[in-house]
Biopython code that builds the backbone (N, CA, C, O; Angstrom):
import numpy as np
from Bio.PDB.StructureBuilder import StructureBuilder

atoms = [
    (1, "MET", "N", (107.626, 148.849, 303.226)),
    (1, "MET", "CA", (108.335, 148.500, 304.441)),
    (1, "MET", "C", (107.664, 149.168, 305.635)),
    (1, "MET", "O", (107.191, 150.300, 305.537)),
    (2, "ALA", "N", (107.626, 148.489, 306.720)),
    (2, "ALA", "CA", (107.015, 149.027, 307.931)),
    (2, "ALA", "C", (107.869, 150.159, 308.492)),
    (2, "ALA", "O", (109.096, 150.141, 308.400)),
    (3, "LYS", "N", (107.200, 151.128, 309.065)),
    (3, "LYS", "CA", (107.910, 152.261, 309.647)),
    (3, "LYS", "C", (108.885, 151.796, 310.724)),
    (3, "LYS", "O", (110.002, 152.305, 310.816)),
    (4, "SER", "N", (108.467, 150.837, 311.531)),
    (4, "SER", "CA", (109.337, 150.354, 312.600)),
    (4, "SER", "C", (110.642, 149.771, 312.036)),
    (4, "SER", "O", (111.689, 149.873, 312.675)),
    (5, "HIS", "N", (110.584, 149.175, 310.869)),
    (5, "HIS", "CA", (111.781, 148.645, 310.212)),
    (5, "HIS", "C", (112.722, 149.796, 309.869)),
    (5, "HIS", "O", (113.924, 149.717, 310.123)),
    (6, "ASP", "N", (112.176, 150.865, 309.293)),
    (6, "ASP", "CA", (112.983, 152.034, 308.941)),
    (6, "ASP", "C", (113.575, 152.680, 310.189)),
    (6, "ASP", "O", (114.727, 153.113, 310.177)),
    (7, "GLU", "N", (112.796, 152.745, 311.261)),
    (7, "GLU", "CA", (113.271, 153.336, 312.516)),
    (7, "GLU", "C", (114.399, 152.505, 313.122)),
    (7, "GLU", "O", (115.365, 153.059, 313.648)),
    (8, "ARG", "N", (114.282, 151.180, 313.051)),
    (8, "ARG", "CA", (115.340, 150.301, 313.581)),
    (8, "ARG", "C", (116.639, 150.500, 312.808)),
    (8, "ARG", "O", (117.718, 150.539, 313.399)),
    (9, "ILE", "N", (116.536, 150.625, 311.507)),
    (9, "ILE", "CA", (117.727, 150.837, 310.679)),
    (9, "ILE", "C", (118.386, 152.171, 311.038)),
    (9, "ILE", "O", (119.611, 152.248, 311.128)),
    (10, "ALA", "N", (117.592, 153.212, 311.240)),
    (10, "ALA", "CA", (118.120, 154.551, 311.528)),
    (10, "ALA", "C", (118.978, 154.572, 312.788)),
    (10, "ALA", "O", (119.995, 155.264, 312.828)),
    (11, "VAL", "N", (118.581, 153.824, 313.818)),
    (11, "VAL", "CA", (119.304, 153.865, 315.095)),
    (11, "VAL", "C", (120.370, 152.766, 315.233)),
    (11, "VAL", "O", (121.131, 152.757, 316.201)),
    (12, "LEU", "N", (120.421, 151.856, 314.277)),
    (12, "LEU", "CA", (121.446, 150.822, 314.272)),
    (12, "LEU", "C", (122.805, 151.496, 314.067)),
    (12, "LEU", "O", (122.922, 152.392, 313.231)),
    (13, "THR", "N", (123.828, 151.085, 314.811)),
    (13, "THR", "CA", (125.133, 151.712, 314.617)),
    (13, "THR", "C", (125.902, 151.027, 313.490)),
    (13, "THR", "O", (125.842, 149.810, 313.313)),
    (14, "PHE", "N", (126.619, 151.847, 312.744)),
    (14, "PHE", "CA", (127.453, 151.331, 311.667)),
    (14, "PHE", "C", (128.468, 150.335, 312.232)),
    (14, "PHE", "O", (128.720, 149.289, 311.633)),
    (15, "ALA", "N", (129.048, 150.666, 313.385)),
    (15, "ALA", "CA", (130.069, 149.807, 313.999)),
    (15, "ALA", "C", (129.534, 148.423, 314.359)),
    (15, "ALA", "O", (130.295, 147.455, 314.390)),
    (16, "SER", "N", (128.231, 148.320, 314.632)),
    (16, "SER", "CA", (127.662, 147.009, 314.985)),
    (16, "SER", "C", (127.477, 146.121, 313.753)),
    (16, "SER", "O", (127.450, 144.896, 313.876)),
    (17, "VAL", "N", (127.353, 146.711, 312.589)),
    (17, "VAL", "CA", (127.138, 145.957, 311.353)),
    (17, "VAL", "C", (128.450, 145.708, 310.609)),
    (17, "VAL", "O", (128.597, 144.698, 309.920)),
    (18, "TYR", "N", (129.385, 146.620, 310.749)),
    (18, "TYR", "CA", (130.660, 146.555, 310.032)),
    (18, "TYR", "C", (131.368, 145.195, 310.166)),
    (18, "TYR", "O", (131.823, 144.661, 309.154)),
    (19, "PRO", "N", (131.480, 144.612, 311.377)),
    (19, "PRO", "CA", (132.156, 143.305, 311.469)),
    (19, "PRO", "C", (131.484, 142.214, 310.621)),
    (19, "PRO", "O", (132.154, 141.300, 310.141)),
    (20, "HIS", "N", (130.176, 142.312, 310.441)),
    (20, "HIS", "CA", (129.459, 141.348, 309.595)),
    (20, "HIS", "C", (129.836, 141.533, 308.123)),
    (20, "HIS", "O", (129.953, 140.562, 307.376)),
    (21, "TYR", "N", (130.026, 142.789, 307.721)),
    (21, "TYR", "CA", (130.489, 143.058, 306.353)),
    (21, "TYR", "C", (131.876, 142.440, 306.140)),
    (21, "TYR", "O", (132.131, 141.789, 305.126)),
    (22, "VAL", "N", (132.763, 142.657, 307.112)),
    (22, "VAL", "CA", (134.127, 142.125, 307.019)),
    (22, "VAL", "C", (134.093, 140.602, 306.912)),
    (22, "VAL", "O", (134.743, 140.028, 306.038)),
    (23, "THR", "N", (133.346, 139.950, 307.786)),
    (23, "THR", "CA", (133.241, 138.489, 307.773)),
    (23, "THR", "C", (132.729, 137.997, 306.424)),
    (23, "THR", "O", (133.261, 137.043, 305.857)),
    (24, "LYS", "N", (131.687, 138.660, 305.915)),
    (24, "LYS", "CA", (131.080, 138.229, 304.657)),
    (24, "LYS", "C", (132.080, 138.287, 303.501)),
    (24, "LYS", "O", (132.187, 137.333, 302.731)),
    (25, "VAL", "N", (132.812, 139.395, 303.371)),
    (25, "VAL", "CA", (133.734, 139.519, 302.235)),
    (25, "VAL", "C", (134.971, 138.641, 302.408)),
    (25, "VAL", "O", (135.473, 138.075, 301.436)),
    (26, "GLU", "N", (135.462, 138.525, 303.642)),
    (26, "GLU", "CA", (136.655, 137.697, 303.856)),
    (26, "GLU", "C", (136.373, 136.216, 303.618)),
    (26, "GLU", "O", (137.250, 135.487, 303.156)),
    (27, "LYS", "N", (135.148, 135.763, 303.932)),
    (27, "LYS", "CA", (134.769, 134.374, 303.668)),
    (27, "LYS", "C", (134.859, 134.054, 302.180)),
    (27, "LYS", "O", (135.089, 132.907, 301.796)),
    (28, "LYS", "N", (134.676, 135.071, 301.349)),
    (28, "LYS", "CA", (134.701, 134.881, 299.895)),
    (28, "LYS", "C", (136.048, 135.269, 299.287)),
    (28, "LYS", "O", (136.172, 135.413, 298.071)),
    (29, "GLY", "N", (137.064, 135.439, 300.156)),
    (29, "GLY", "CA", (138.412, 135.711, 299.652)),
    (29, "GLY", "C", (138.669, 137.160, 299.290)),
    (29, "GLY", "O", (139.653, 137.464, 298.616)),
    (30, "ARG", "N", (137.803, 138.055, 299.724)),
    (30, "ARG", "CA", (138.015, 139.475, 299.457)),
    (30, "ARG", "C", (138.677, 140.108, 300.680)),
    (30, "ARG", "O", (138.742, 139.490, 301.742)),
    (31, "THR", "N", (139.169, 141.342, 300.530)),
    (31, "THR", "CA", (139.932, 141.975, 301.606)),
    (31, "THR", "C", (139.168, 143.131, 302.247)),
    (31, "THR", "O", (138.211, 143.663, 301.684)),
    (32, "VAL", "N", (139.623, 143.498, 303.439)),
    (32, "VAL", "CA", (139.064, 144.661, 304.127)),
    (32, "VAL", "C", (139.326, 145.914, 303.281)),
    (32, "VAL", "O", (138.491, 146.818, 303.230)),
    (33, "GLU", "N", (140.483, 145.962, 302.623)),
    (33, "GLU", "CA", (140.800, 147.113, 301.764)),
    (33, "GLU", "C", (139.766, 147.256, 300.647)),
    (33, "GLU", "O", (139.333, 148.365, 300.337)),
    (34, "GLU", "N", (139.369, 146.127, 300.041)),
    (34, "GLU", "CA", (138.343, 146.177, 298.995)),
    (34, "GLU", "C", (137.002, 146.617, 299.574)),
    (34, "GLU", "O", (136.267, 147.381, 298.949)),
    (35, "LEU", "N", (136.692, 146.129, 300.772)),
    (35, "LEU", "CA", (135.463, 146.541, 301.439)),
    (35, "LEU", "C", (135.469, 148.049, 301.648)),
    (35, "LEU", "O", (134.481, 148.725, 301.362)),
    (36, "HIS", "N", (136.578, 148.569, 302.144)),
    (36, "HIS", "CA", (136.678, 150.010, 302.372)),
    (36, "HIS", "C", (136.563, 150.789, 301.070)),
    (36, "HIS", "O", (135.954, 151.859, 301.036)),
    (37, "GLN", "N", (137.145, 150.260, 300.002)),
    (37, "GLN", "CA", (137.052, 150.921, 298.695)),
    (37, "GLN", "C", (135.589, 151.053, 298.271)),
    (37, "GLN", "O", (135.174, 152.099, 297.770)),
    (38, "VAL", "N", (134.820, 150.002, 298.471)),
    (38, "VAL", "CA", (133.399, 149.992, 298.116)),
    (38, "VAL", "C", (132.621, 150.989, 298.982)),
    (38, "VAL", "O", (131.801, 151.755, 298.474)),
    (39, "ILE", "N", (132.884, 150.972, 300.289)),
    (39, "ILE", "CA", (132.184, 151.884, 301.199)),
    (39, "ILE", "C", (132.538, 153.339, 300.863)),
    (39, "ILE", "O", (131.668, 154.210, 300.851)),
    (40, "MET", "N", (133.810, 153.587, 300.593)),
    (40, "MET", "CA", (134.241, 154.949, 300.267)),
    (40, "MET", "C", (133.673, 155.407, 298.923)),
    (40, "MET", "O", (133.360, 156.585, 298.749)),
    (41, "TRP", "N", (133.540, 154.476, 297.971)),
    (41, "TRP", "CA", (132.919, 154.820, 296.690)),
    (41, "TRP", "C", (131.485, 155.301, 296.917)),
    (41, "TRP", "O", (131.071, 156.315, 296.356)),
    (42, "LEU", "N", (130.741, 154.579, 297.728)),
    (42, "LEU", "CA", (129.341, 154.922, 297.965)),
    (42, "LEU", "C", (129.196, 156.216, 298.760)),
    (42, "LEU", "O", (128.340, 157.043, 298.445)),
    (43, "THR", "N", (130.023, 156.396, 299.785)),
    (43, "THR", "CA", (129.822, 157.486, 300.746)),
    (43, "THR", "C", (130.644, 158.738, 300.495)),
    (43, "THR", "O", (130.305, 159.812, 300.991)),
    (44, "GLY", "N", (131.716, 158.612, 299.734)),
    (44, "GLY", "CA", (132.619, 159.737, 299.545)),
    (44, "GLY", "C", (133.562, 159.947, 300.725)),
    (44, "GLY", "O", (134.312, 160.923, 300.749)),
    (45, "PHE", "N", (133.531, 159.044, 301.703)),
    (45, "PHE", "CA", (134.404, 159.163, 302.866)),
    (45, "PHE", "C", (135.850, 158.859, 302.502)),
    (45, "PHE", "O", (136.121, 158.124, 301.552)),
    (46, "THR", "N", (136.769, 159.429, 303.265)),
    (46, "THR", "CA", (138.177, 159.054, 303.186)),
    (46, "THR", "C", (138.373, 157.874, 304.139)),
    (46, "THR", "O", (137.477, 157.546, 304.917)),
    (47, "GLU", "N", (139.520, 157.252, 304.078)),
    (47, "GLU", "CA", (139.826, 156.152, 305.004)),
    (47, "GLU", "C", (139.753, 156.664, 306.445)),
    (47, "GLU", "O", (139.245, 155.976, 307.330)),
    (48, "ARG", "N", (140.254, 157.853, 306.666)),
    (48, "ARG", "CA", (140.256, 158.426, 308.020)),
    (48, "ARG", "C", (138.830, 158.631, 308.544)),
    (48, "ARG", "O", (138.524, 158.284, 309.685)),
    (49, "THR", "N", (137.972, 159.192, 307.709)),
    (49, "THR", "CA", (136.578, 159.412, 308.097)),
    (49, "THR", "C", (135.882, 158.085, 308.344)),
    (49, "THR", "O", (135.131, 157.942, 309.308)),
    (50, "LEU", "N", (136.130, 157.120, 307.479)),
    (50, "LEU", "CA", (135.537, 155.799, 307.632)),
    (50, "LEU", "C", (135.956, 155.185, 308.971)),
    (50, "LEU", "O", (135.126, 154.610, 309.675)),
    (51, "GLN", "N", (137.228, 155.304, 309.320)),
    (51, "GLN", "CA", (137.724, 154.757, 310.597)),
    (51, "GLN", "C", (137.008, 155.401, 311.790)),
    (51, "GLN", "O", (136.712, 154.727, 312.777)),
    (52, "LYS", "N", (136.733, 156.695, 311.697)),
    (52, "LYS", "CA", (136.007, 157.380, 312.780)),
    (52, "LYS", "C", (134.616, 156.764, 312.957)),
    (52, "LYS", "O", (134.155, 156.574, 314.083)),
    (53, "HIS", "N", (133.958, 156.458, 311.851)),
    (53, "HIS", "CA", (132.623, 155.850, 311.921)),
    (53, "HIS", "C", (132.682, 154.410, 312.441)),
    (53, "HIS", "O", (131.778, 153.963, 313.147)),
    (54, "ILE", "N", (133.742, 153.695, 312.091)),
    (54, "ILE", "CA", (133.902, 152.317, 312.559)),
    (54, "ILE", "C", (134.149, 152.312, 314.073)),
    (54, "ILE", "O", (133.596, 151.481, 314.794)),
    (55, "LYS", "N", (134.975, 153.234, 314.541)),
    (55, "LYS", "CA", (135.331, 153.279, 315.970)),
    (55, "LYS", "C", (134.276, 153.983, 316.815)),
    (55, "LYS", "O", (134.160, 153.721, 318.013)),
    (56, "GLY", "N", (133.513, 154.868, 316.203)),
    (56, "GLY", "CA", (132.532, 155.640, 316.949)),
    (56, "GLY", "C", (131.202, 154.921, 317.055)),
    (56, "GLY", "O", (131.037, 153.817, 316.534)),
    (57, "GLY", "N", (130.275, 155.538, 317.718)),
    (57, "GLY", "CA", (128.941, 154.954, 317.869)),
    (57, "GLY", "C", (127.964, 155.545, 316.871)),
    (57, "GLY", "O", (126.785, 155.724, 317.177)),
    (58, "THR", "N", (128.455, 155.846, 315.678)),
    (58, "THR", "CA", (127.652, 156.479, 314.648)),
    (58, "THR", "C", (126.477, 155.604, 314.240)),
    (58, "THR", "O", (126.653, 154.434, 313.899)),
    (59, "THR", "N", (125.290, 156.170, 314.276)),
    (59, "THR", "CA", (124.126, 155.434, 313.773)),
    (59, "THR", "C", (124.148, 155.499, 312.249)),
    (59, "THR", "O", (124.850, 156.326, 311.667)),
    (60, "PHE", "N", (123.378, 154.627, 311.608)),
    (60, "PHE", "CA", (123.285, 154.695, 310.149)),
    (60, "PHE", "C", (122.721, 156.048, 309.711)),
    (60, "PHE", "O", (123.111, 156.575, 308.669)),
    (61, "GLU", "N", (121.816, 156.603, 310.496)),
    (61, "GLU", "CA", (121.264, 157.918, 310.164)),
    (61, "GLU", "C", (122.378, 158.966, 310.132)),
    (61, "GLU", "O", (122.447, 159.763, 309.196)),
    (62, "GLU", "N", (123.246, 158.973, 311.139)),
    (62, "GLU", "CA", (124.369, 159.919, 311.197)),
    (62, "GLU", "C", (125.401, 159.606, 310.113)),
    (62, "GLU", "O", (125.958, 160.512, 309.495)),
    (63, "PHE", "N", (125.647, 158.321, 309.892)),
    (63, "PHE", "CA", (126.620, 157.863, 308.897)),
    (63, "PHE", "C", (126.263, 158.412, 307.512)),
    (63, "PHE", "O", (127.103, 158.994, 306.825)),
    (64, "PHE", "N", (124.992, 158.214, 307.113)),
    (64, "PHE", "CA", (124.597, 158.663, 305.780)),
    (64, "PHE", "C", (124.326, 160.161, 305.715)),
    (64, "PHE", "O", (124.383, 160.752, 304.637)),
    (65, "ALA", "N", (124.028, 160.786, 306.867)),
    (65, "ALA", "CA", (123.879, 162.248, 306.889)),
    (65, "ALA", "C", (125.236, 162.899, 306.598)),
    (65, "ALA", "O", (125.294, 163.971, 305.996)),
    (66, "ALA", "N", (126.322, 162.254, 307.025)),
    (66, "ALA", "CA", (127.668, 162.777, 306.813)),
    (66, "ALA", "C", (128.222, 162.407, 305.430)),
    (66, "ALA", "O", (129.195, 163.003, 304.968)),
    (67, "ALA", "N", (127.607, 161.437, 304.785)),
    (67, "ALA", "CA", (128.100, 160.939, 303.495)),
    (67, "ALA", "C", (127.700, 161.856, 302.346)),
    (67, "ALA", "O", (126.686, 162.553, 302.393)),
    (68, "LYS", "N", (128.541, 161.826, 301.309)),
    (68, "LYS", "CA", (128.203, 162.481, 300.046)),
    (68, "LYS", "C", (128.003, 161.326, 299.060)),
    (68, "LYS", "O", (128.953, 160.833, 298.451)),
    (69, "LEU", "N", (126.741, 160.911, 298.923)),
    (69, "LEU", "CA", (126.433, 159.712, 298.141)),
    (69, "LEU", "C", (126.950, 159.819, 296.704)),
    (69, "LEU", "O", (126.802, 160.851, 296.049)),
    (70, "ASN", "N", (127.553, 158.741, 296.235)),
    (70, "ASN", "CA", (128.073, 158.712, 294.868)),
    (70, "ASN", "C", (126.937, 158.991, 293.884)),
    (70, "ASN", "O", (125.850, 158.427, 294.013)),
    (71, "PRO", "N", (127.186, 159.866, 292.895)),
    (71, "PRO", "CA", (126.125, 160.188, 291.922)),
    (71, "PRO", "C", (125.624, 158.973, 291.136)),
    (71, "PRO", "O", (124.535, 159.019, 290.562)),
    (72, "ASN", "N", (126.400, 157.892, 291.104)),
    (72, "ASN", "CA", (125.975, 156.686, 290.399)),
    (72, "ASN", "C", (125.312, 155.659, 291.314)),
    (72, "ASN", "O", (125.048, 154.533, 290.894)),
    (73, "ALA", "N", (125.044, 156.043, 292.561)),
    (73, "ALA", "CA", (124.420, 155.103, 293.495)),
    (73, "ALA", "C", (123.070, 154.614, 292.983)),
    (73, "ALA", "O", (122.673, 153.482, 293.258)),
    (74, "HIS", "N", (122.362, 155.466, 292.239)),
    (74, "HIS", "CA", (121.055, 155.063, 291.706)),
    (74, "HIS", "C", (121.155, 153.886, 290.728)),
    (74, "HIS", "O", (120.147, 153.261, 290.400)),
    (75, "LEU", "N", (122.361, 153.591, 290.269)),
    (75, "LEU", "CA", (122.564, 152.464, 289.360)),
    (75, "LEU", "C", (122.613, 151.125, 290.106)),
    (75, "LEU", "O", (122.648, 150.063, 289.485)),
    (76, "ILE", "N", (122.616, 151.186, 291.433)),
    (76, "ILE", "CA", (122.596, 149.965, 292.249)),
    (76, "ILE", "C", (121.155, 149.456, 292.250)),
    (76, "ILE", "O", (120.250, 150.118, 292.758)),
    (77, "THR", "N", (120.960, 148.279, 291.676)),
    (77, "THR", "CA", (119.618, 147.716, 291.572)),
    (77, "THR", "C", (119.649, 146.253, 291.971)),
    (77, "THR", "O", (120.713, 145.645, 292.094)),
    (78, "GLY", "N", (118.475, 145.707, 292.168)),
    (78, "GLY", "CA", (118.363, 144.287, 292.477)),
    (78, "GLY", "C", (117.860, 144.063, 293.880)),
    (78, "GLY", "O", (117.595, 145.006, 294.625)),
    (79, "ALA", "N", (117.732, 142.789, 294.230)),
    (79, "ALA", "CA", (117.160, 142.418, 295.518)),
    (79, "ALA", "C", (118.235, 142.234, 296.575)),
    (79, "ALA", "O", (119.311, 141.696, 296.317)),
    (80, "ILE", "N", (117.909, 142.698, 297.772)),
    (80, "ILE", "CA", (118.747, 142.463, 298.941)),
    (80, "ILE", "C", (117.816, 142.365, 300.145)),
    (80, "ILE", "O", (116.927, 143.198, 300.320)),
    (81, "CYS", "N", (118.020, 141.364, 300.954)),
    (81, "CYS", "CA", (117.177, 141.148, 302.150)),
    (81, "CYS", "C", (115.688, 141.104, 301.796)),
    (81, "CYS", "O", (114.846, 141.541, 302.580)),
    (82, "GLY", "N", (115.374, 140.579, 300.619)),
    (82, "GLY", "CA", (113.981, 140.437, 300.213)),
    (82, "GLY", "C", (113.339, 141.695, 299.652)),
    (82, "GLY", "O", (112.142, 141.708, 299.369)),
    (83, "TYR", "N", (114.128, 142.754, 299.490)),
    (83, "TYR", "CA", (113.591, 144.014, 298.949)),
    (83, "TYR", "C", (114.337, 144.397, 297.681)),
    (83, "TYR", "O", (115.538, 144.158, 297.557)),
    (84, "CYS", "N", (113.619, 144.988, 296.752)),
    (84, "CYS", "CA", (114.212, 145.511, 295.527)),
    (84, "CYS", "C", (114.729, 146.913, 295.862)),
    (84, "CYS", "O", (113.929, 147.812, 296.122)),
    (85, "VAL", "N", (116.042, 147.115, 295.860)),
    (85, "VAL", "CA", (116.617, 148.368, 296.363)),
    (85, "VAL", "C", (116.093, 149.608, 295.662)),
    (85, "VAL", "O", (115.925, 150.654, 296.290)),
    (86, "GLU", "N", (115.834, 149.502, 294.376)),
    (86, "GLU", "CA", (115.368, 150.691, 293.646)),
    (86, "GLU", "C", (113.920, 151.064, 293.986)),
    (86, "GLU", "O", (113.460, 152.149, 293.630)),
    (87, "GLU", "N", (113.202, 150.168, 294.675)),
    (87, "GLU", "CA", (111.799, 150.435, 295.032)),
    (87, "GLU", "C", (111.611, 150.850, 296.488)),
    (87, "GLU", "O", (110.489, 151.137, 296.905)),
    (88, "ILE", "N", (112.693, 150.887, 297.268)),
    (88, "ILE", "CA", (112.590, 151.267, 298.682)),
    (88, "ILE", "C", (112.290, 152.758, 298.771)),
    (88, "ILE", "O", (113.013, 153.582, 298.210)),
    (89, "GLU", "N", (111.221, 153.095, 299.478)),
    (89, "GLU", "CA", (110.771, 154.487, 299.539)),
    (89, "GLU", "C", (111.495, 155.336, 300.569)),
    (89, "GLU", "O", (111.719, 156.522, 300.328)),
    (90, "ASN", "N", (111.869, 154.765, 301.711)),
    (90, "ASN", "CA", (112.561, 155.528, 302.743)),
    (90, "ASN", "C", (114.008, 155.778, 302.293)),
    (90, "ASN", "O", (114.750, 154.821, 302.073)),
    (91, "PRO", "N", (114.418, 157.039, 302.153)),
    (91, "PRO", "CA", (115.763, 157.330, 301.632)),
    (91, "PRO", "C", (116.907, 156.721, 302.449)),
    (91, "PRO", "O", (117.875, 156.220, 301.877)),
    (92, "LEU", "N", (116.802, 156.761, 303.772)),
    (92, "LEU", "CA", (117.873, 156.196, 304.592)),
    (92, "LEU", "C", (117.933, 154.679, 304.438)),
    (92, "LEU", "O", (119.010, 154.112, 304.253)),
    (93, "THR", "N", (116.782, 154.029, 304.515)),
    (93, "THR", "CA", (116.744, 152.576, 304.360)),
    (93, "THR", "C", (117.311, 152.191, 302.994)),
    (93, "THR", "O", (118.036, 151.202, 302.882)),
    (94, "GLN", "N", (116.989, 152.959, 301.964)),
    (94, "GLN", "CA", (117.508, 152.674, 300.635)),
    (94, "GLN", "C", (119.036, 152.776, 300.607)),
    (94, "GLN", "O", (119.698, 151.932, 300.003)),
    (95, "LYS", "N", (119.594, 153.790, 301.246)),
    (95, "LYS", "CA", (121.055, 153.953, 301.275)),
    (95, "LYS", "C", (121.724, 152.792, 302.012)),
    (95, "LYS", "O", (122.758, 152.287, 301.574)),
    (96, "VAL", "N", (121.135, 152.375, 303.125)),
    (96, "VAL", "CA", (121.687, 151.238, 303.870)),
    (96, "VAL", "C", (121.633, 149.986, 303.002)),
    (96, "VAL", "O", (122.584, 149.205, 302.983)),
    (97, "ARG", "N", (120.542, 149.789, 302.290)),
    (97, "ARG", "CA", (120.421, 148.624, 301.407)),
    (97, "ARG", "C", (121.354, 148.726, 300.209)),
    (97, "ARG", "O", (121.826, 147.705, 299.709)),
    (98, "TYR", "N", (121.632, 149.957, 299.734)),
    (98, "TYR", "CA", (122.669, 150.128, 298.694)),
    (98, "TYR", "C", (123.988, 149.557, 299.220)),
    (98, "TYR", "O", (124.671, 148.804, 298.526)),
    (99, "LEU", "N", (124.334, 149.927, 300.451)),
    (99, "LEU", "CA", (125.577, 149.451, 301.048)),
    (99, "LEU", "C", (125.552, 147.931, 301.193)),
    (99, "LEU", "O", (126.529, 147.260, 300.862)),
    (100, "ASP", "N", (124.443, 147.387, 301.685)),
    (100, "ASP", "CA", (124.311, 145.931, 301.806)),
    (100, "ASP", "C", (124.510, 145.255, 300.454)),
    (100, "ASP", "O", (125.197, 144.238, 300.353)),
    (101, "LYS", "N", (123.909, 145.824, 299.426)),
    (101, "LYS", "CA", (123.987, 145.258, 298.070)),
    (101, "LYS", "C", (125.426, 145.293, 297.558)),
    (101, "LYS", "O", (125.893, 144.328, 296.952)),
    (102, "LEU", "N", (126.134, 146.408, 297.801)),
    (102, "LEU", "CA", (127.526, 146.502, 297.360)),
    (102, "LEU", "C", (128.411, 145.484, 298.071)),
    (102, "LEU", "O", (129.288, 144.879, 297.455)),
    (103, "VAL", "N", (128.180, 145.298, 299.369)),
    (103, "VAL", "CA", (128.955, 144.311, 300.129)),
    (103, "VAL", "C", (128.664, 142.909, 299.590)),
    (103, "VAL", "O", (129.574, 142.093, 299.441)),
    (104, "ASP", "N", (127.403, 142.640, 299.303)),
    (104, "ASP", "CA", (127.006, 141.358, 298.733)),
    (104, "ASP", "C", (127.692, 141.138, 297.377)),
    (104, "ASP", "O", (128.208, 140.055, 297.101)),
    (105, "GLU", "N", (127.691, 142.174, 296.541)),
    (105, "GLU", "CA", (128.331, 142.063, 295.222)),
    (105, "GLU", "C", (129.836, 141.888, 295.349)),
    (105, "GLU", "O", (130.438, 141.145, 294.574)),
    (106, "LEU", "N", (130.458, 142.566, 296.322)),
    (106, "LEU", "CA", (131.895, 142.414, 296.532)),
    (106, "LEU", "C", (132.218, 140.962, 296.874)),
    (106, "LEU", "O", (133.206, 140.408, 296.392)),
    (107, "ALA", "N", (131.389, 140.360, 297.700)),
    (107, "ALA", "CA", (131.605, 138.965, 298.088)),
    (107, "ALA", "C", (131.495, 138.034, 296.881)),
    (107, "ALA", "O", (132.075, 136.948, 296.879)),
    (108, "LYS", "N", (130.757, 138.454, 295.866)),
    (108, "LYS", "CA", (130.499, 137.579, 294.718)),
    (108, "LYS", "C", (131.246, 137.957, 293.442)),
    (108, "LYS", "O", (131.566, 137.087, 292.631)),
    (109, "GLY", "N", (131.528, 139.250, 293.258)),
    (109, "GLY", "CA", (131.926, 139.675, 291.917)),
    (109, "GLY", "C", (133.211, 140.448, 291.807)),
    (109, "GLY", "O", (134.136, 140.298, 292.605)),
    (110, "THR", "N", (133.239, 141.282, 290.789)),
    (110, "THR", "CA", (134.443, 142.043, 290.471)),
    (110, "THR", "C", (134.244, 143.515, 290.801)),
    (110, "THR", "O", (133.118, 144.013, 290.766)),
    (111, "MET", "N", (135.313, 144.203, 291.115)),
    (111, "MET", "CA", (135.244, 145.619, 291.473)),
    (111, "MET", "C", (134.707, 146.465, 290.309)),
    (111, "MET", "O", (134.017, 147.460, 290.531)),
    (112, "GLU", "N", (135.019, 146.075, 289.093)),
    (112, "GLU", "CA", (134.567, 146.859, 287.933)),
    (112, "GLU", "C", (133.045, 146.948, 287.894)),
    (112, "GLU", "O", (132.485, 148.003, 287.597)),
    (113, "LYS", "N", (132.388, 145.848, 288.192)),
    (113, "LYS", "CA", (130.922, 145.830, 288.189)),
    (113, "LYS", "C", (130.380, 146.643, 289.354)),
    (113, "LYS", "O", (129.391, 147.362, 289.218)),
    (114, "ILE", "N", (131.035, 146.521, 290.491)),
    (114, "ILE", "CA", (130.548, 147.163, 291.715)),
    (114, "ILE", "C", (130.664, 148.681, 291.626)),
    (114, "ILE", "O", (129.719, 149.394, 291.965)),
    (115, "LEU", "N", (131.805, 149.178, 291.179)),
    (115, "LEU", "CA", (132.038, 150.618, 291.104)),
    (115, "LEU", "C", (131.471, 151.149, 289.797)),
    (115, "LEU", "O", (132.195, 151.462, 288.853)),
    (116, "ARG", "N", (130.160, 151.235, 289.781)),
    (116, "ARG", "CA", (129.404, 151.575, 288.582)),
    (116, "ARG", "C", (129.826, 152.917, 288.003)),
    (116, "ARG", "O", (130.129, 153.866, 288.726)),
    (117, "SER", "N", (129.833, 152.963, 286.694)),
    (117, "SER", "CA", (130.026, 154.248, 286.028)),
    (117, "SER", "C", (128.987, 154.341, 284.942)),
    (117, "SER", "O", (128.707, 153.373, 284.236)),
    (118, "ALA", "N", (128.419, 155.525, 284.820)),
    (118, "ALA", "CA", (127.322, 155.731, 283.868)),
    (118, "ALA", "C", (127.844, 155.751, 282.442)),
    (118, "ALA", "O", (127.065, 155.914, 281.502)),
]
sb = StructureBuilder()
sb.init_structure("model")
sb.init_model(0)
sb.init_chain("A")
sb.init_seg("    ")
for serial, (resi, resn, name, xyz) in enumerate(atoms, 1):
    if name == "N":
        sb.init_residue(resn, " ", resi, " ")
    sb.init_atom(name, np.array(xyz, "f"), 0.0, 1.0, " ", f" {name:<3s}", serial, name[0])
structure = sb.get_structure()
């Protein structure tokens, strides 16, 4: 991945992308509550902390710096946005793509599959 791509992701605000996540899951009959469950699983955030990030101007860099990534996040594999998530070298870009992949899976699948357990 080009460095400029990683830099763009770092400064992108979570709040600017969040409405797209909501639209994507709701179009497939899923709920905002399920979306939040998935985000909280990945990040370790509480609902209150998540709301602060949604309302604030938190960049993805700040968002994931504050997160305590789920120990099973490495089990998230497959392609998203043309990239194989397990092969992404930039740690922040990989975390953002983990989130993208989980949102994509929520739109398509079941919570049991999404909330991976080793």
